[in-house]
CHARMM internal coordinates of N, CA and C (Angstrom, degrees):
IC EDIT
DIST 1 N 1 CA 1.4804
DIST 1 CA 1 C 1.5520
ANGL 1 N 1 CA 1 C 105.18
DIST 1 C 2 N 1.2854
ANGL 1 CA 1 C 2 N 116.73
DIHE 1 N 1 CA 1 C 2 N -37.90
DIST 2 N 2 CA 1.4797
ANGL 1 C 2 N 2 CA 118.21
DIHE 1 CA 1 C 2 N 2 CA -179.75
DIST 2 CA 2 C 1.4716
ANGL 2 N 2 CA 2 C 112.34
DIHE 1 C 2 N 2 CA 2 C -52.14
DIST 2 C 3 N 1.3171
ANGL 2 CA 2 C 3 N 116.15
DIHE 2 N 2 CA 2 C 3 N -42.29
DIST 3 N 3 CA 1.4575
ANGL 2 C 3 N 3 CA 120.34
DIHE 2 CA 2 C 3 N 3 CA -178.83
DIST 3 CA 3 C 1.5840
ANGL 3 N 3 CA 3 C 113.85
DIHE 2 C 3 N 3 CA 3 C -58.71
DIST 3 C 4 N 1.3255
ANGL 3 CA 3 C 4 N 116.08
DIHE 3 N 3 CA 3 C 4 N -41.88
DIST 4 N 4 CA 1.4240
ANGL 3 C 4 N 4 CA 124.42
DIHE 3 CA 3 C 4 N 4 CA 176.17
DIST 4 CA 4 C 1.4644
ANGL 4 N 4 CA 4 C 113.86
DIHE 3 C 4 N 4 CA 4 C -66.12
DIST 4 C 5 N 1.3806
ANGL 4 CA 4 C 5 N 116.71
DIHE 4 N 4 CA 4 C 5 N -43.87
DIST 5 N 5 CA 1.3846
ANGL 4 C 5 N 5 CA 122.71
DIHE 4 CA 4 C 5 N 5 CA 179.13
DIST 5 CA 5 C 1.5683
ANGL 5 N 5 CA 5 C 111.10
DIHE 4 C 5 N 5 CA 5 C -63.60
DIST 5 C 6 N 1.3033
ANGL 5 CA 5 C 6 N 114.85
DIHE 5 N 5 CA 5 C 6 N -45.54
DIST 6 N 6 CA 1.5616
ANGL 5 C 6 N 6 CA 119.83
DIHE 5 CA 5 C 6 N 6 CA 177.44
DIST 6 CA 6 C 1.4265
ANGL 6 N 6 CA 6 C 110.08
DIHE 5 C 6 N 6 CA 6 C -63.85
DIST 6 C 7 N 1.4243
ANGL 6 CA 6 C 7 N 123.83
DIHE 6 N 6 CA 6 C 7 N -41.04
DIST 7 N 7 CA 1.4098
ANGL 6 C 7 N 7 CA 124.28
DIHE 6 CA 6 C 7 N 7 CA -172.67
DIST 7 CA 7 C 1.5487
ANGL 7 N 7 CA 7 C 108.77
DIHE 6 C 7 N 7 CA 7 C -72.66
DIST 7 C 8 N 1.3093
ANGL 7 CA 7 C 8 N 116.81
DIHE 7 N 7 CA 7 C 8 N -28.61
DIST 8 N 8 CA 1.5239
ANGL 7 C 8 N 8 CA 120.88
DIHE 7 CA 7 C 8 N 8 CA 177.95
DIST 8 CA 8 C 1.5699
ANGL 8 N 8 CA 8 C 111.47
DIHE 7 C 8 N 8 CA 8 C 57.24
DIST 8 C 9 N 1.2359
ANGL 8 CA 8 C 9 N 117.51
DIHE 8 N 8 CA 8 C 9 N 31.85
DIST 9 N 9 CA 1.5207
ANGL 8 C 9 N 9 CA 122.49
DIHE 8 CA 8 C 9 N 9 CA -179.94
DIST 9 CA 9 C 1.5012
ANGL 9 N 9 CA 9 C 116.10
DIHE 8 C 9 N 9 CA 9 C 77.04
DIST 9 C 10 N 1.2760
ANGL 9 CA 9 C 10 N 118.38
DIHE 9 N 9 CA 9 C 10 N 14.88
DIST 10 N 10 CA 1.4407
ANGL 9 C 10 N 10 CA 119.73
DIHE 9 CA 9 C 10 N 10 CA -178.28
DIST 10 CA 10 C 1.5649
ANGL 10 N 10 CA 10 C 106.54
DIHE 9 C 10 N 10 CA 10 C -105.15
DIST 10 C 11 N 1.3518
ANGL 10 CA 10 C 11 N 119.78
DIHE 10 N 10 CA 10 C 11 N 122.86
DIST 11 N 11 CA 1.4460
ANGL 10 C 11 N 11 CA 121.52
DIHE 10 CA 10 C 11 N 11 CA -172.78
DIST 11 CA 11 C 1.4953
ANGL 11 N 11 CA 11 C 114.24
DIHE 10 C 11 N 11 CA 11 C -57.83
DIST 11 C 12 N 1.2989
ANGL 11 CA 11 C 12 N 114.87
DIHE 11 N 11 CA 11 C 12 N -41.23
DIST 12 N 12 CA 1.5512
ANGL 11 C 12 N 12 CA 121.41
DIHE 11 CA 11 C 12 N 12 CA -178.34
DIST 12 CA 12 C 1.6562
ANGL 12 N 12 CA 12 C 106.69
DIHE 11 C 12 N 12 CA 12 C -63.75
DIST 12 C 13 N 1.2231
ANGL 12 CA 12 C 13 N 112.92
DIHE 12 N 12 CA 12 C 13 N -42.37
DIST 13 N 13 CA 1.3928
ANGL 12 C 13 N 13 CA 117.64
DIHE 12 CA 12 C 13 N 13 CA -174.43
DIST 13 CA 13 C 1.5902
ANGL 13 N 13 CA 13 C 107.36
DIHE 12 C 13 N 13 CA 13 C -72.08
DIST 13 C 14 N 1.2586
ANGL 13 CA 13 C 14 N 119.89
DIHE 13 N 13 CA 13 C 14 N -26.97
DIST 14 N 14 CA 1.4501
ANGL 13 C 14 N 14 CA 123.42
DIHE 13 CA 13 C 14 N 14 CA 179.64
DIST 14 CA 14 C 1.5030
ANGL 14 N 14 CA 14 C 104.94
DIHE 13 C 14 N 14 CA 14 C -66.12
DIST 14 C 15 N 1.3402
ANGL 14 CA 14 C 15 N 122.16
DIHE 14 N 14 CA 14 C 15 N -44.20
DIST 15 N 15 CA 1.4289
ANGL 14 C 15 N 15 CA 124.20
DIHE 14 CA 14 C 15 N 15 CA 176.08
DIST 15 CA 15 C 1.4761
ANGL 15 N 15 CA 15 C 116.02
DIHE 14 C 15 N 15 CA 15 C -60.03
DIST 15 C 16 N 1.3298
ANGL 15 CA 15 C 16 N 114.80
DIHE 15 N 15 CA 15 C 16 N -39.20
DIST 16 N 16 CA 1.5438
ANGL 15 C 16 N 16 CA 124.52
DIHE 15 CA 15 C 16 N 16 CA 177.74
DIST 16 CA 16 C 1.4809
ANGL 16 N 16 CA 16 C 106.77
DIHE 15 C 16 N 16 CA 16 C -63.27
DIST 16 C 17 N 1.3632
ANGL 16 CA 16 C 17 N 117.09
DIHE 16 N 16 CA 16 C 17 N -46.90
DIST 17 N 17 CA 1.5078
ANGL 16 C 17 N 17 CA 119.13
DIHE 16 CA 16 C 17 N 17 CA -172.77
DIST 17 CA 17 C 1.4895
ANGL 17 N 17 CA 17 C 107.89
DIHE 16 C 17 N 17 CA 17 C -71.78
DIST 17 C 18 N 1.2740
ANGL 17 CA 17 C 18 N 119.28
DIHE 17 N 17 CA 17 C 18 N -36.89
DIST 18 N 18 CA 1.5002
ANGL 17 C 18 N 18 CA 118.43
DIHE 17 CA 17 C 18 N 18 CA 176.21
DIST 18 CA 18 C 1.5124
ANGL 18 N 18 CA 18 C 108.17
DIHE 17 C 18 N 18 CA 18 C -63.75
DIST 18 C 19 N 1.2216
ANGL 18 CA 18 C 19 N 119.02
DIHE 18 N 18 CA 18 C 19 N -43.14
DIST 19 N 19 CA 1.4578
ANGL 18 C 19 N 19 CA 116.50
DIHE 18 CA 18 C 19 N 19 CA -177.58
DIST 19 CA 19 C 1.6051
ANGL 19 N 19 CA 19 C 112.64
DIHE 18 C 19 N 19 CA 19 C -67.46
DIST 19 C 20 N 1.2458
ANGL 19 CA 19 C 20 N 113.72
DIHE 19 N 19 CA 19 C 20 N -30.57
DIST 20 N 20 CA 1.5180
ANGL 19 C 20 N 20 CA 118.16
DIHE 19 CA 19 C 20 N 20 CA 175.18
DIST 20 CA 20 C 1.5037
ANGL 20 N 20 CA 20 C 107.40
DIHE 19 C 20 N 20 CA 20 C -69.56
DIST 20 C 21 N 1.2872
ANGL 20 CA 20 C 21 N 121.49
DIHE 20 N 20 CA 20 C 21 N -41.21
DIST 21 N 21 CA 1.4504
ANGL 20 C 21 N 21 CA 125.08
DIHE 20 CA 20 C 21 N 21 CA 178.98
DIST 21 CA 21 C 1.6109
ANGL 21 N 21 CA 21 C 110.27
DIHE 20 C 21 N 21 CA 21 C -60.56
DIST 21 C 22 N 1.3431
ANGL 21 CA 21 C 22 N 112.31
DIHE 21 N 21 CA 21 C 22 N -43.25
DIST 22 N 22 CA 1.3782
ANGL 21 C 22 N 22 CA 116.21
DIHE 21 CA 21 C 22 N 22 CA 179.56
DIST 22 CA 22 C 1.5214
ANGL 22 N 22 CA 22 C 114.28
DIHE 21 C 22 N 22 CA 22 C -61.76
DIST 22 C 23 N 1.3895
ANGL 22 CA 22 C 23 N 114.65
DIHE 22 N 22 CA 22 C 23 N -34.95
DIST 23 N 23 CA 1.4916
ANGL 22 C 23 N 23 CA 119.61
DIHE 22 CA 22 C 23 N 23 CA 177.80
DIST 23 CA 23 C 1.4081
ANGL 23 N 23 CA 23 C 111.33
DIHE 22 C 23 N 23 CA 23 C -74.56
DIST 23 C 24 N 1.3809
ANGL 23 CA 23 C 24 N 120.66
DIHE 23 N 23 CA 23 C 24 N -49.28
DIST 24 N 24 CA 1.4895
ANGL 23 C 24 N 24 CA 121.00
DIHE 23 CA 23 C 24 N 24 CA -179.36
DIST 24 CA 24 C 1.5007
ANGL 24 N 24 CA 24 C 108.83
DIHE 23 C 24 N 24 CA 24 C -159.71
DIST 24 C 25 N 1.2405
ANGL 24 CA 24 C 25 N 118.04
DIHE 24 N 24 CA 24 C 25 N 110.27
DIST 25 N 25 CA 1.5241
ANGL 24 C 25 N 25 CA 120.46
DIHE 24 CA 24 C 25 N 25 CA -174.35
DIST 25 CA 25 C 1.5122
ANGL 25 N 25 CA 25 C 108.52
DIHE 24 C 25 N 25 CA 25 C -65.59
DIST 25 C 26 N 1.3183
ANGL 25 CA 25 C 26 N 118.20
DIHE 25 N 25 CA 25 C 26 N -24.82
DIST 26 N 26 CA 1.5104
ANGL 25 C 26 N 26 CA 115.71
DIHE 25 CA 25 C 26 N 26 CA 177.35
DIST 26 CA 26 C 1.5212
ANGL 26 N 26 CA 26 C 115.93
DIHE 25 C 26 N 26 CA 26 C -68.76
DIST 26 C 27 N 1.3827
ANGL 26 CA 26 C 27 N 111.12
DIHE 26 N 26 CA 26 C 27 N -33.48
DIST 27 N 27 CA 1.5187
ANGL 26 C 27 N 27 CA 116.80
DIHE 26 CA 26 C 27 N 27 CA 178.09
DIST 27 CA 27 C 1.6349
ANGL 27 N 27 CA 27 C 106.87
DIHE 26 C 27 N 27 CA 27 C -66.99
DIST 27 C 28 N 1.3512
ANGL 27 CA 27 C 28 N 111.97
DIHE 27 N 27 CA 27 C 28 N -38.92
DIST 28 N 28 CA 1.5059
ANGL 27 C 28 N 28 CA 113.70
DIHE 27 CA 27 C 28 N 28 CA 176.66
DIST 28 CA 28 C 1.4816
ANGL 28 N 28 CA 28 C 113.49
DIHE 27 C 28 N 28 CA 28 C -59.42
DIST 28 C 29 N 1.3217
ANGL 28 CA 28 C 29 N 113.09
DIHE 28 N 28 CA 28 C 29 N -45.11
DIST 29 N 29 CA 1.5596
ANGL 28 C 29 N 29 CA 113.25
DIHE 28 CA 28 C 29 N 29 CA -177.47
DIST 29 CA 29 C 1.5465
ANGL 29 N 29 CA 29 C 111.11
DIHE 28 C 29 N 29 CA 29 C -65.37
DIST 29 C 30 N 1.3957
ANGL 29 CA 29 C 30 N 115.69
DIHE 29 N 29 CA 29 C 30 N -37.70
DIST 30 N 30 CA 1.4158
ANGL 29 C 30 N 30 CA 118.08
DIHE 29 CA 29 C 30 N 30 CA 173.70
DIST 30 CA 30 C 1.5782
ANGL 30 N 30 CA 30 C 116.19
DIHE 29 C 30 N 30 CA 30 C -60.33
DIST 30 C 31 N 1.2789
ANGL 30 CA 30 C 31 N 109.95
DIHE 30 N 30 CA 30 C 31 N -42.21
DIST 31 N 31 CA 1.5423
ANGL 30 C 31 N 31 CA 115.64
DIHE 30 CA 30 C 31 N 31 CA -177.08
DIST 31 CA 31 C 1.5648
ANGL 31 N 31 CA 31 C 108.03
DIHE 30 C 31 N 31 CA 31 C -73.65
DIST 31 C 32 N 1.3788
ANGL 31 CA 31 C 32 N 120.58
DIHE 31 N 31 CA 31 C 32 N -25.53
DIST 32 N 32 CA 1.4620
ANGL 31 C 32 N 32 CA 123.01
DIHE 31 CA 31 C 32 N 32 CA 175.42
DIST 32 CA 32 C 1.4803
ANGL 32 N 32 CA 32 C 113.38
DIHE 31 C 32 N 32 CA 32 C -82.73
DIST 32 C 33 N 1.4359
ANGL 32 CA 32 C 33 N 115.09
DIHE 32 N 32 CA 32 C 33 N -5.46
DIST 33 N 33 CA 1.4624
ANGL 32 C 33 N 33 CA 115.26
DIHE 32 CA 32 C 33 N 33 CA -175.41
DIST 33 CA 33 C 1.5736
ANGL 33 N 33 CA 33 C 115.88
DIHE 32 C 33 N 33 CA 33 C 79.47
DIST 33 C 34 N 1.3202
ANGL 33 CA 33 C 34 N 113.61
DIHE 33 N 33 CA 33 C 34 N 19.93
DIST 34 N 34 CA 1.4137
ANGL 33 C 34 N 34 CA 117.36
DIHE 33 CA 33 C 34 N 34 CA -177.02
DIST 34 CA 34 C 1.5076
ANGL 34 N 34 CA 34 C 113.22
DIHE 33 C 34 N 34 CA 34 C -116.64
DIST 34 C 35 N 1.3191
ANGL 34 CA 34 C 35 N 115.78
DIHE 34 N 34 CA 34 C 35 N 22.82
DIST 35 N 35 CA 1.4946
ANGL 34 C 35 N 35 CA 120.50
DIHE 34 CA 34 C 35 N 35 CA -176.44
DIST 35 CA 35 C 1.5446
ANGL 35 N 35 CA 35 C 110.82
DIHE 34 C 35 N 35 CA 35 C -96.74
DIST 35 C 36 N 1.2768
ANGL 35 CA 35 C 36 N 116.99
DIHE 35 N 35 CA 35 C 36 N -12.91
DIST 36 N 36 CA 1.6077
ANGL 35 C 36 N 36 CA 119.52
DIHE 35 CA 35 C 36 N 36 CA -176.74
DIST 36 CA 36 C 1.4044
ANGL 36 N 36 CA 36 C 110.64
DIHE 35 C 36 N 36 CA 36 C -98.54
DIST 36 C 37 N 1.3351
ANGL 36 CA 36 C 37 N 117.50
DIHE 36 N 36 CA 36 C 37 N 177.17
DIST 37 N 37 CA 1.4272
ANGL 36 C 37 N 37 CA 125.82
DIHE 36 CA 36 C 37 N 37 CA -178.18
DIST 37 CA 37 C 1.5386
ANGL 37 N 37 CA 37 C 111.24
DIHE 36 C 37 N 37 CA 37 C -63.95
DIST 37 C 38 N 1.2444
ANGL 37 CA 37 C 38 N 117.94
DIHE 37 N 37 CA 37 C 38 N -23.57
DIST 38 N 38 CA 1.4537
ANGL 37 C 38 N 38 CA 121.41
DIHE 37 CA 37 C 38 N 38 CA -174.37
DIST 38 CA 38 C 1.5640
ANGL 38 N 38 CA 38 C 113.44
DIHE 37 C 38 N 38 CA 38 C -87.73
DIST 38 C 39 N 1.3588
ANGL 38 CA 38 C 39 N 115.28
DIHE 38 N 38 CA 38 C 39 N 10.80
DIST 39 N 39 CA 1.4808
ANGL 38 C 39 N 39 CA 120.96
DIHE 38 CA 38 C 39 N 39 CA -172.64
DIST 39 CA 39 C 1.4984
ANGL 39 N 39 CA 39 C 111.20
DIHE 38 C 39 N 39 CA 39 C -56.20
DIST 39 C 40 N 1.2993
ANGL 39 CA 39 C 40 N 123.50
DIHE 39 N 39 CA 39 C 40 N -33.91
DIST 40 N 40 CA 1.4083
ANGL 39 C 40 N 40 CA 119.71
DIHE 39 CA 39 C 40 N 40 CA 177.92
DIST 40 CA 40 C 1.5486
ANGL 40 N 40 CA 40 C 114.51
DIHE 39 C 40 N 40 CA 40 C -64.06
DIST 40 C 41 N 1.3165
ANGL 40 CA 40 C 41 N 117.09
DIHE 40 N 40 CA 40 C 41 N -37.16
DIST 41 N 41 CA 1.4148
ANGL 40 C 41 N 41 CA 120.29
DIHE 40 CA 40 C 41 N 41 CA 175.77
DIST 41 CA 41 C 1.5350
ANGL 41 N 41 CA 41 C 111.18
DIHE 40 C 41 N 41 CA 41 C -69.70
DIST 41 C 42 N 1.2743
ANGL 41 CA 41 C 42 N 121.61
DIHE 41 N 41 CA 41 C 42 N -37.08
DIST 42 N 42 CA 1.3621
ANGL 41 C 42 N 42 CA 126.34
DIHE 41 CA 41 C 42 N 42 CA 176.13
DIST 42 CA 42 C 1.4877
ANGL 42 N 42 CA 42 C 108.34
DIHE 41 C 42 N 42 CA 42 C -61.07
DIST 42 C 43 N 1.3725
ANGL 42 CA 42 C 43 N 115.79
DIHE 42 N 42 CA 42 C 43 N -49.70
DIST 43 N 43 CA 1.5343
ANGL 42 C 43 N 43 CA 117.49
DIHE 42 CA 42 C 43 N 43 CA -179.84
DIST 43 CA 43 C 1.5227
ANGL 43 N 43 CA 43 C 112.01
DIHE 42 C 43 N 43 CA 43 C -60.64
DIST 43 C 44 N 1.3962
ANGL 43 CA 43 C 44 N 115.47
DIHE 43 N 43 CA 43 C 44 N -43.24
DIST 44 N 44 CA 1.4199
ANGL 43 C 44 N 44 CA 119.81
DIHE 43 CA 43 C 44 N 44 CA -176.35
DIST 44 CA 44 C 1.6303
ANGL 44 N 44 CA 44 C 110.40
DIHE 43 C 44 N 44 CA 44 C -64.28
DIST 44 C 45 N 1.2976
ANGL 44 CA 44 C 45 N 112.16
DIHE 44 N 44 CA 44 C 45 N -38.43
DIST 45 N 45 CA 1.4754
ANGL 44 C 45 N 45 CA 115.46
DIHE 44 CA 44 C 45 N 45 CA 176.74
DIST 45 CA 45 C 1.5354
ANGL 45 N 45 CA 45 C 115.15
DIHE 44 C 45 N 45 CA 45 C -62.80
DIST 45 C 46 N 1.2803
ANGL 45 CA 45 C 46 N 112.90
DIHE 45 N 45 CA 45 C 46 N -29.67
DIST 46 N 46 CA 1.4815
ANGL 45 C 46 N 46 CA 119.04
DIHE 45 CA 45 C 46 N 46 CA -179.66
DIST 46 CA 46 C 1.5846
ANGL 46 N 46 CA 46 C 108.98
DIHE 45 C 46 N 46 CA 46 C -80.69
DIST 46 C 47 N 1.3717
ANGL 46 CA 46 C 47 N 117.23
DIHE 46 N 46 CA 46 C 47 N -37.55
DIST 47 N 47 CA 1.4355
ANGL 46 C 47 N 47 CA 120.22
DIHE 46 CA 46 C 47 N 47 CA -173.78
DIST 47 CA 47 C 1.4206
ANGL 47 N 47 CA 47 C 117.22
DIHE 46 C 47 N 47 CA 47 C -98.42
DIST 47 C 48 N 1.3694
ANGL 47 CA 47 C 48 N 118.15
DIHE 47 N 47 CA 47 C 48 N -31.04
DIST 48 N 48 CA 1.5008
ANGL 47 C 48 N 48 CA 121.11
DIHE 47 CA 47 C 48 N 48 CA -178.61
DIST 48 CA 48 C 1.4621
ANGL 48 N 48 CA 48 C 111.23
DIHE 47 C 48 N 48 CA 48 C -152.03
DIST 48 C 49 N 1.3434
ANGL 48 CA 48 C 49 N 123.23
DIHE 48 N 48 CA 48 C 49 N 66.51
DIST 49 N 49 CA 1.3458
ANGL 48 C 49 N 49 CA 124.71
DIHE 48 CA 48 C 49 N 49 CA -175.49
DIST 49 CA 49 C 1.5268
ANGL 49 N 49 CA 49 C 115.53
DIHE 48 C 49 N 49 CA 49 C -58.17
DIST 49 C 50 N 1.3615
ANGL 49 CA 49 C 50 N 117.17
DIHE 49 N 49 CA 49 C 50 N -32.54
DIST 50 N 50 CA 1.4061
ANGL 49 C 50 N 50 CA 124.69
DIHE 49 CA 49 C 50 N 50 CA 172.21
DIST 50 CA 50 C 1.4357
ANGL 50 N 50 CA 50 C 116.01
DIHE 49 C 50 N 50 CA 50 C -49.42
DIST 50 C 51 N 1.3294
ANGL 50 CA 50 C 51 N 119.88
DIHE 50 N 50 CA 50 C 51 N -32.75
DIST 51 N 51 CA 1.4061
ANGL 50 C 51 N 51 CA 123.31
DIHE 50 CA 50 C 51 N 51 CA -177.48
DIST 51 CA 51 C 1.5668
ANGL 51 N 51 CA 51 C 111.14
DIHE 50 C 51 N 51 CA 51 C -73.23
DIST 51 C 52 N 1.3235
ANGL 51 CA 51 C 52 N 115.49
DIHE 51 N 51 CA 51 C 52 N -33.84
DIST 52 N 52 CA 1.4784
ANGL 51 C 52 N 52 CA 120.11
DIHE 51 CA 51 C 52 N 52 CA 170.94
DIST 52 CA 52 C 1.4669
ANGL 52 N 52 CA 52 C 116.72
DIHE 51 C 52 N 52 CA 52 C -60.88
DIST 52 C 53 N 1.2808
ANGL 52 CA 52 C 53 N 117.78
DIHE 52 N 52 CA 52 C 53 N -32.77
DIST 53 N 53 CA 1.4305
ANGL 52 C 53 N 53 CA 120.73
DIHE 52 CA 52 C 53 N 53 CA -175.56
DIST 53 CA 53 C 1.5864
ANGL 53 N 53 CA 53 C 106.33
DIHE 52 C 53 N 53 CA 53 C -76.88
DIST 53 C 54 N 1.2684
ANGL 53 CA 53 C 54 N 116.80
DIHE 53 N 53 CA 53 C 54 N -33.06
DIST 54 N 54 CA 1.5026
ANGL 53 C 54 N 54 CA 119.89
DIHE 53 CA 53 C 54 N 54 CA 176.23
DIST 54 CA 54 C 1.4428
ANGL 54 N 54 CA 54 C 117.95
DIHE 53 C 54 N 54 CA 54 C -63.87
DIST 54 C 55 N 1.4063
ANGL 54 CA 54 C 55 N 113.88
DIHE 54 N 54 CA 54 C 55 N -23.91
DIST 55 N 55 CA 1.5013
ANGL 54 C 55 N 55 CA 122.24
DIHE 54 CA 54 C 55 N 55 CA -176.14
DIST 55 CA 55 C 1.4345
ANGL 55 N 55 CA 55 C 110.15
DIHE 54 C 55 N 55 CA 55 C -81.71
DIST 55 C 56 N 1.3458
ANGL 55 CA 55 C 56 N 121.84
DIHE 55 N 55 CA 55 C 56 N -21.42
DIST 56 N 56 CA 1.4683
ANGL 55 C 56 N 56 CA 126.80
DIHE 55 CA 55 C 56 N 56 CA -174.58
DIST 56 CA 56 C 1.4137
ANGL 56 N 56 CA 56 C 112.13
DIHE 55 C 56 N 56 CA 56 C -75.84
END
COOR INIT
IC SEED 1 N 1 CA 1 C
IC BUILD
């Protein structure tokens, strides 16, 4: 999932994100914003932001 978040739908970025993941998956998570304790919120914002609005 980190690869897709980091690429943001741009094919050239997808290649870069994949290369980063091959080098070090932890760096990929950090670059995608998924390395901190709030990673579930970051992921939910990217996949289903409408669900966050319902929780407030």
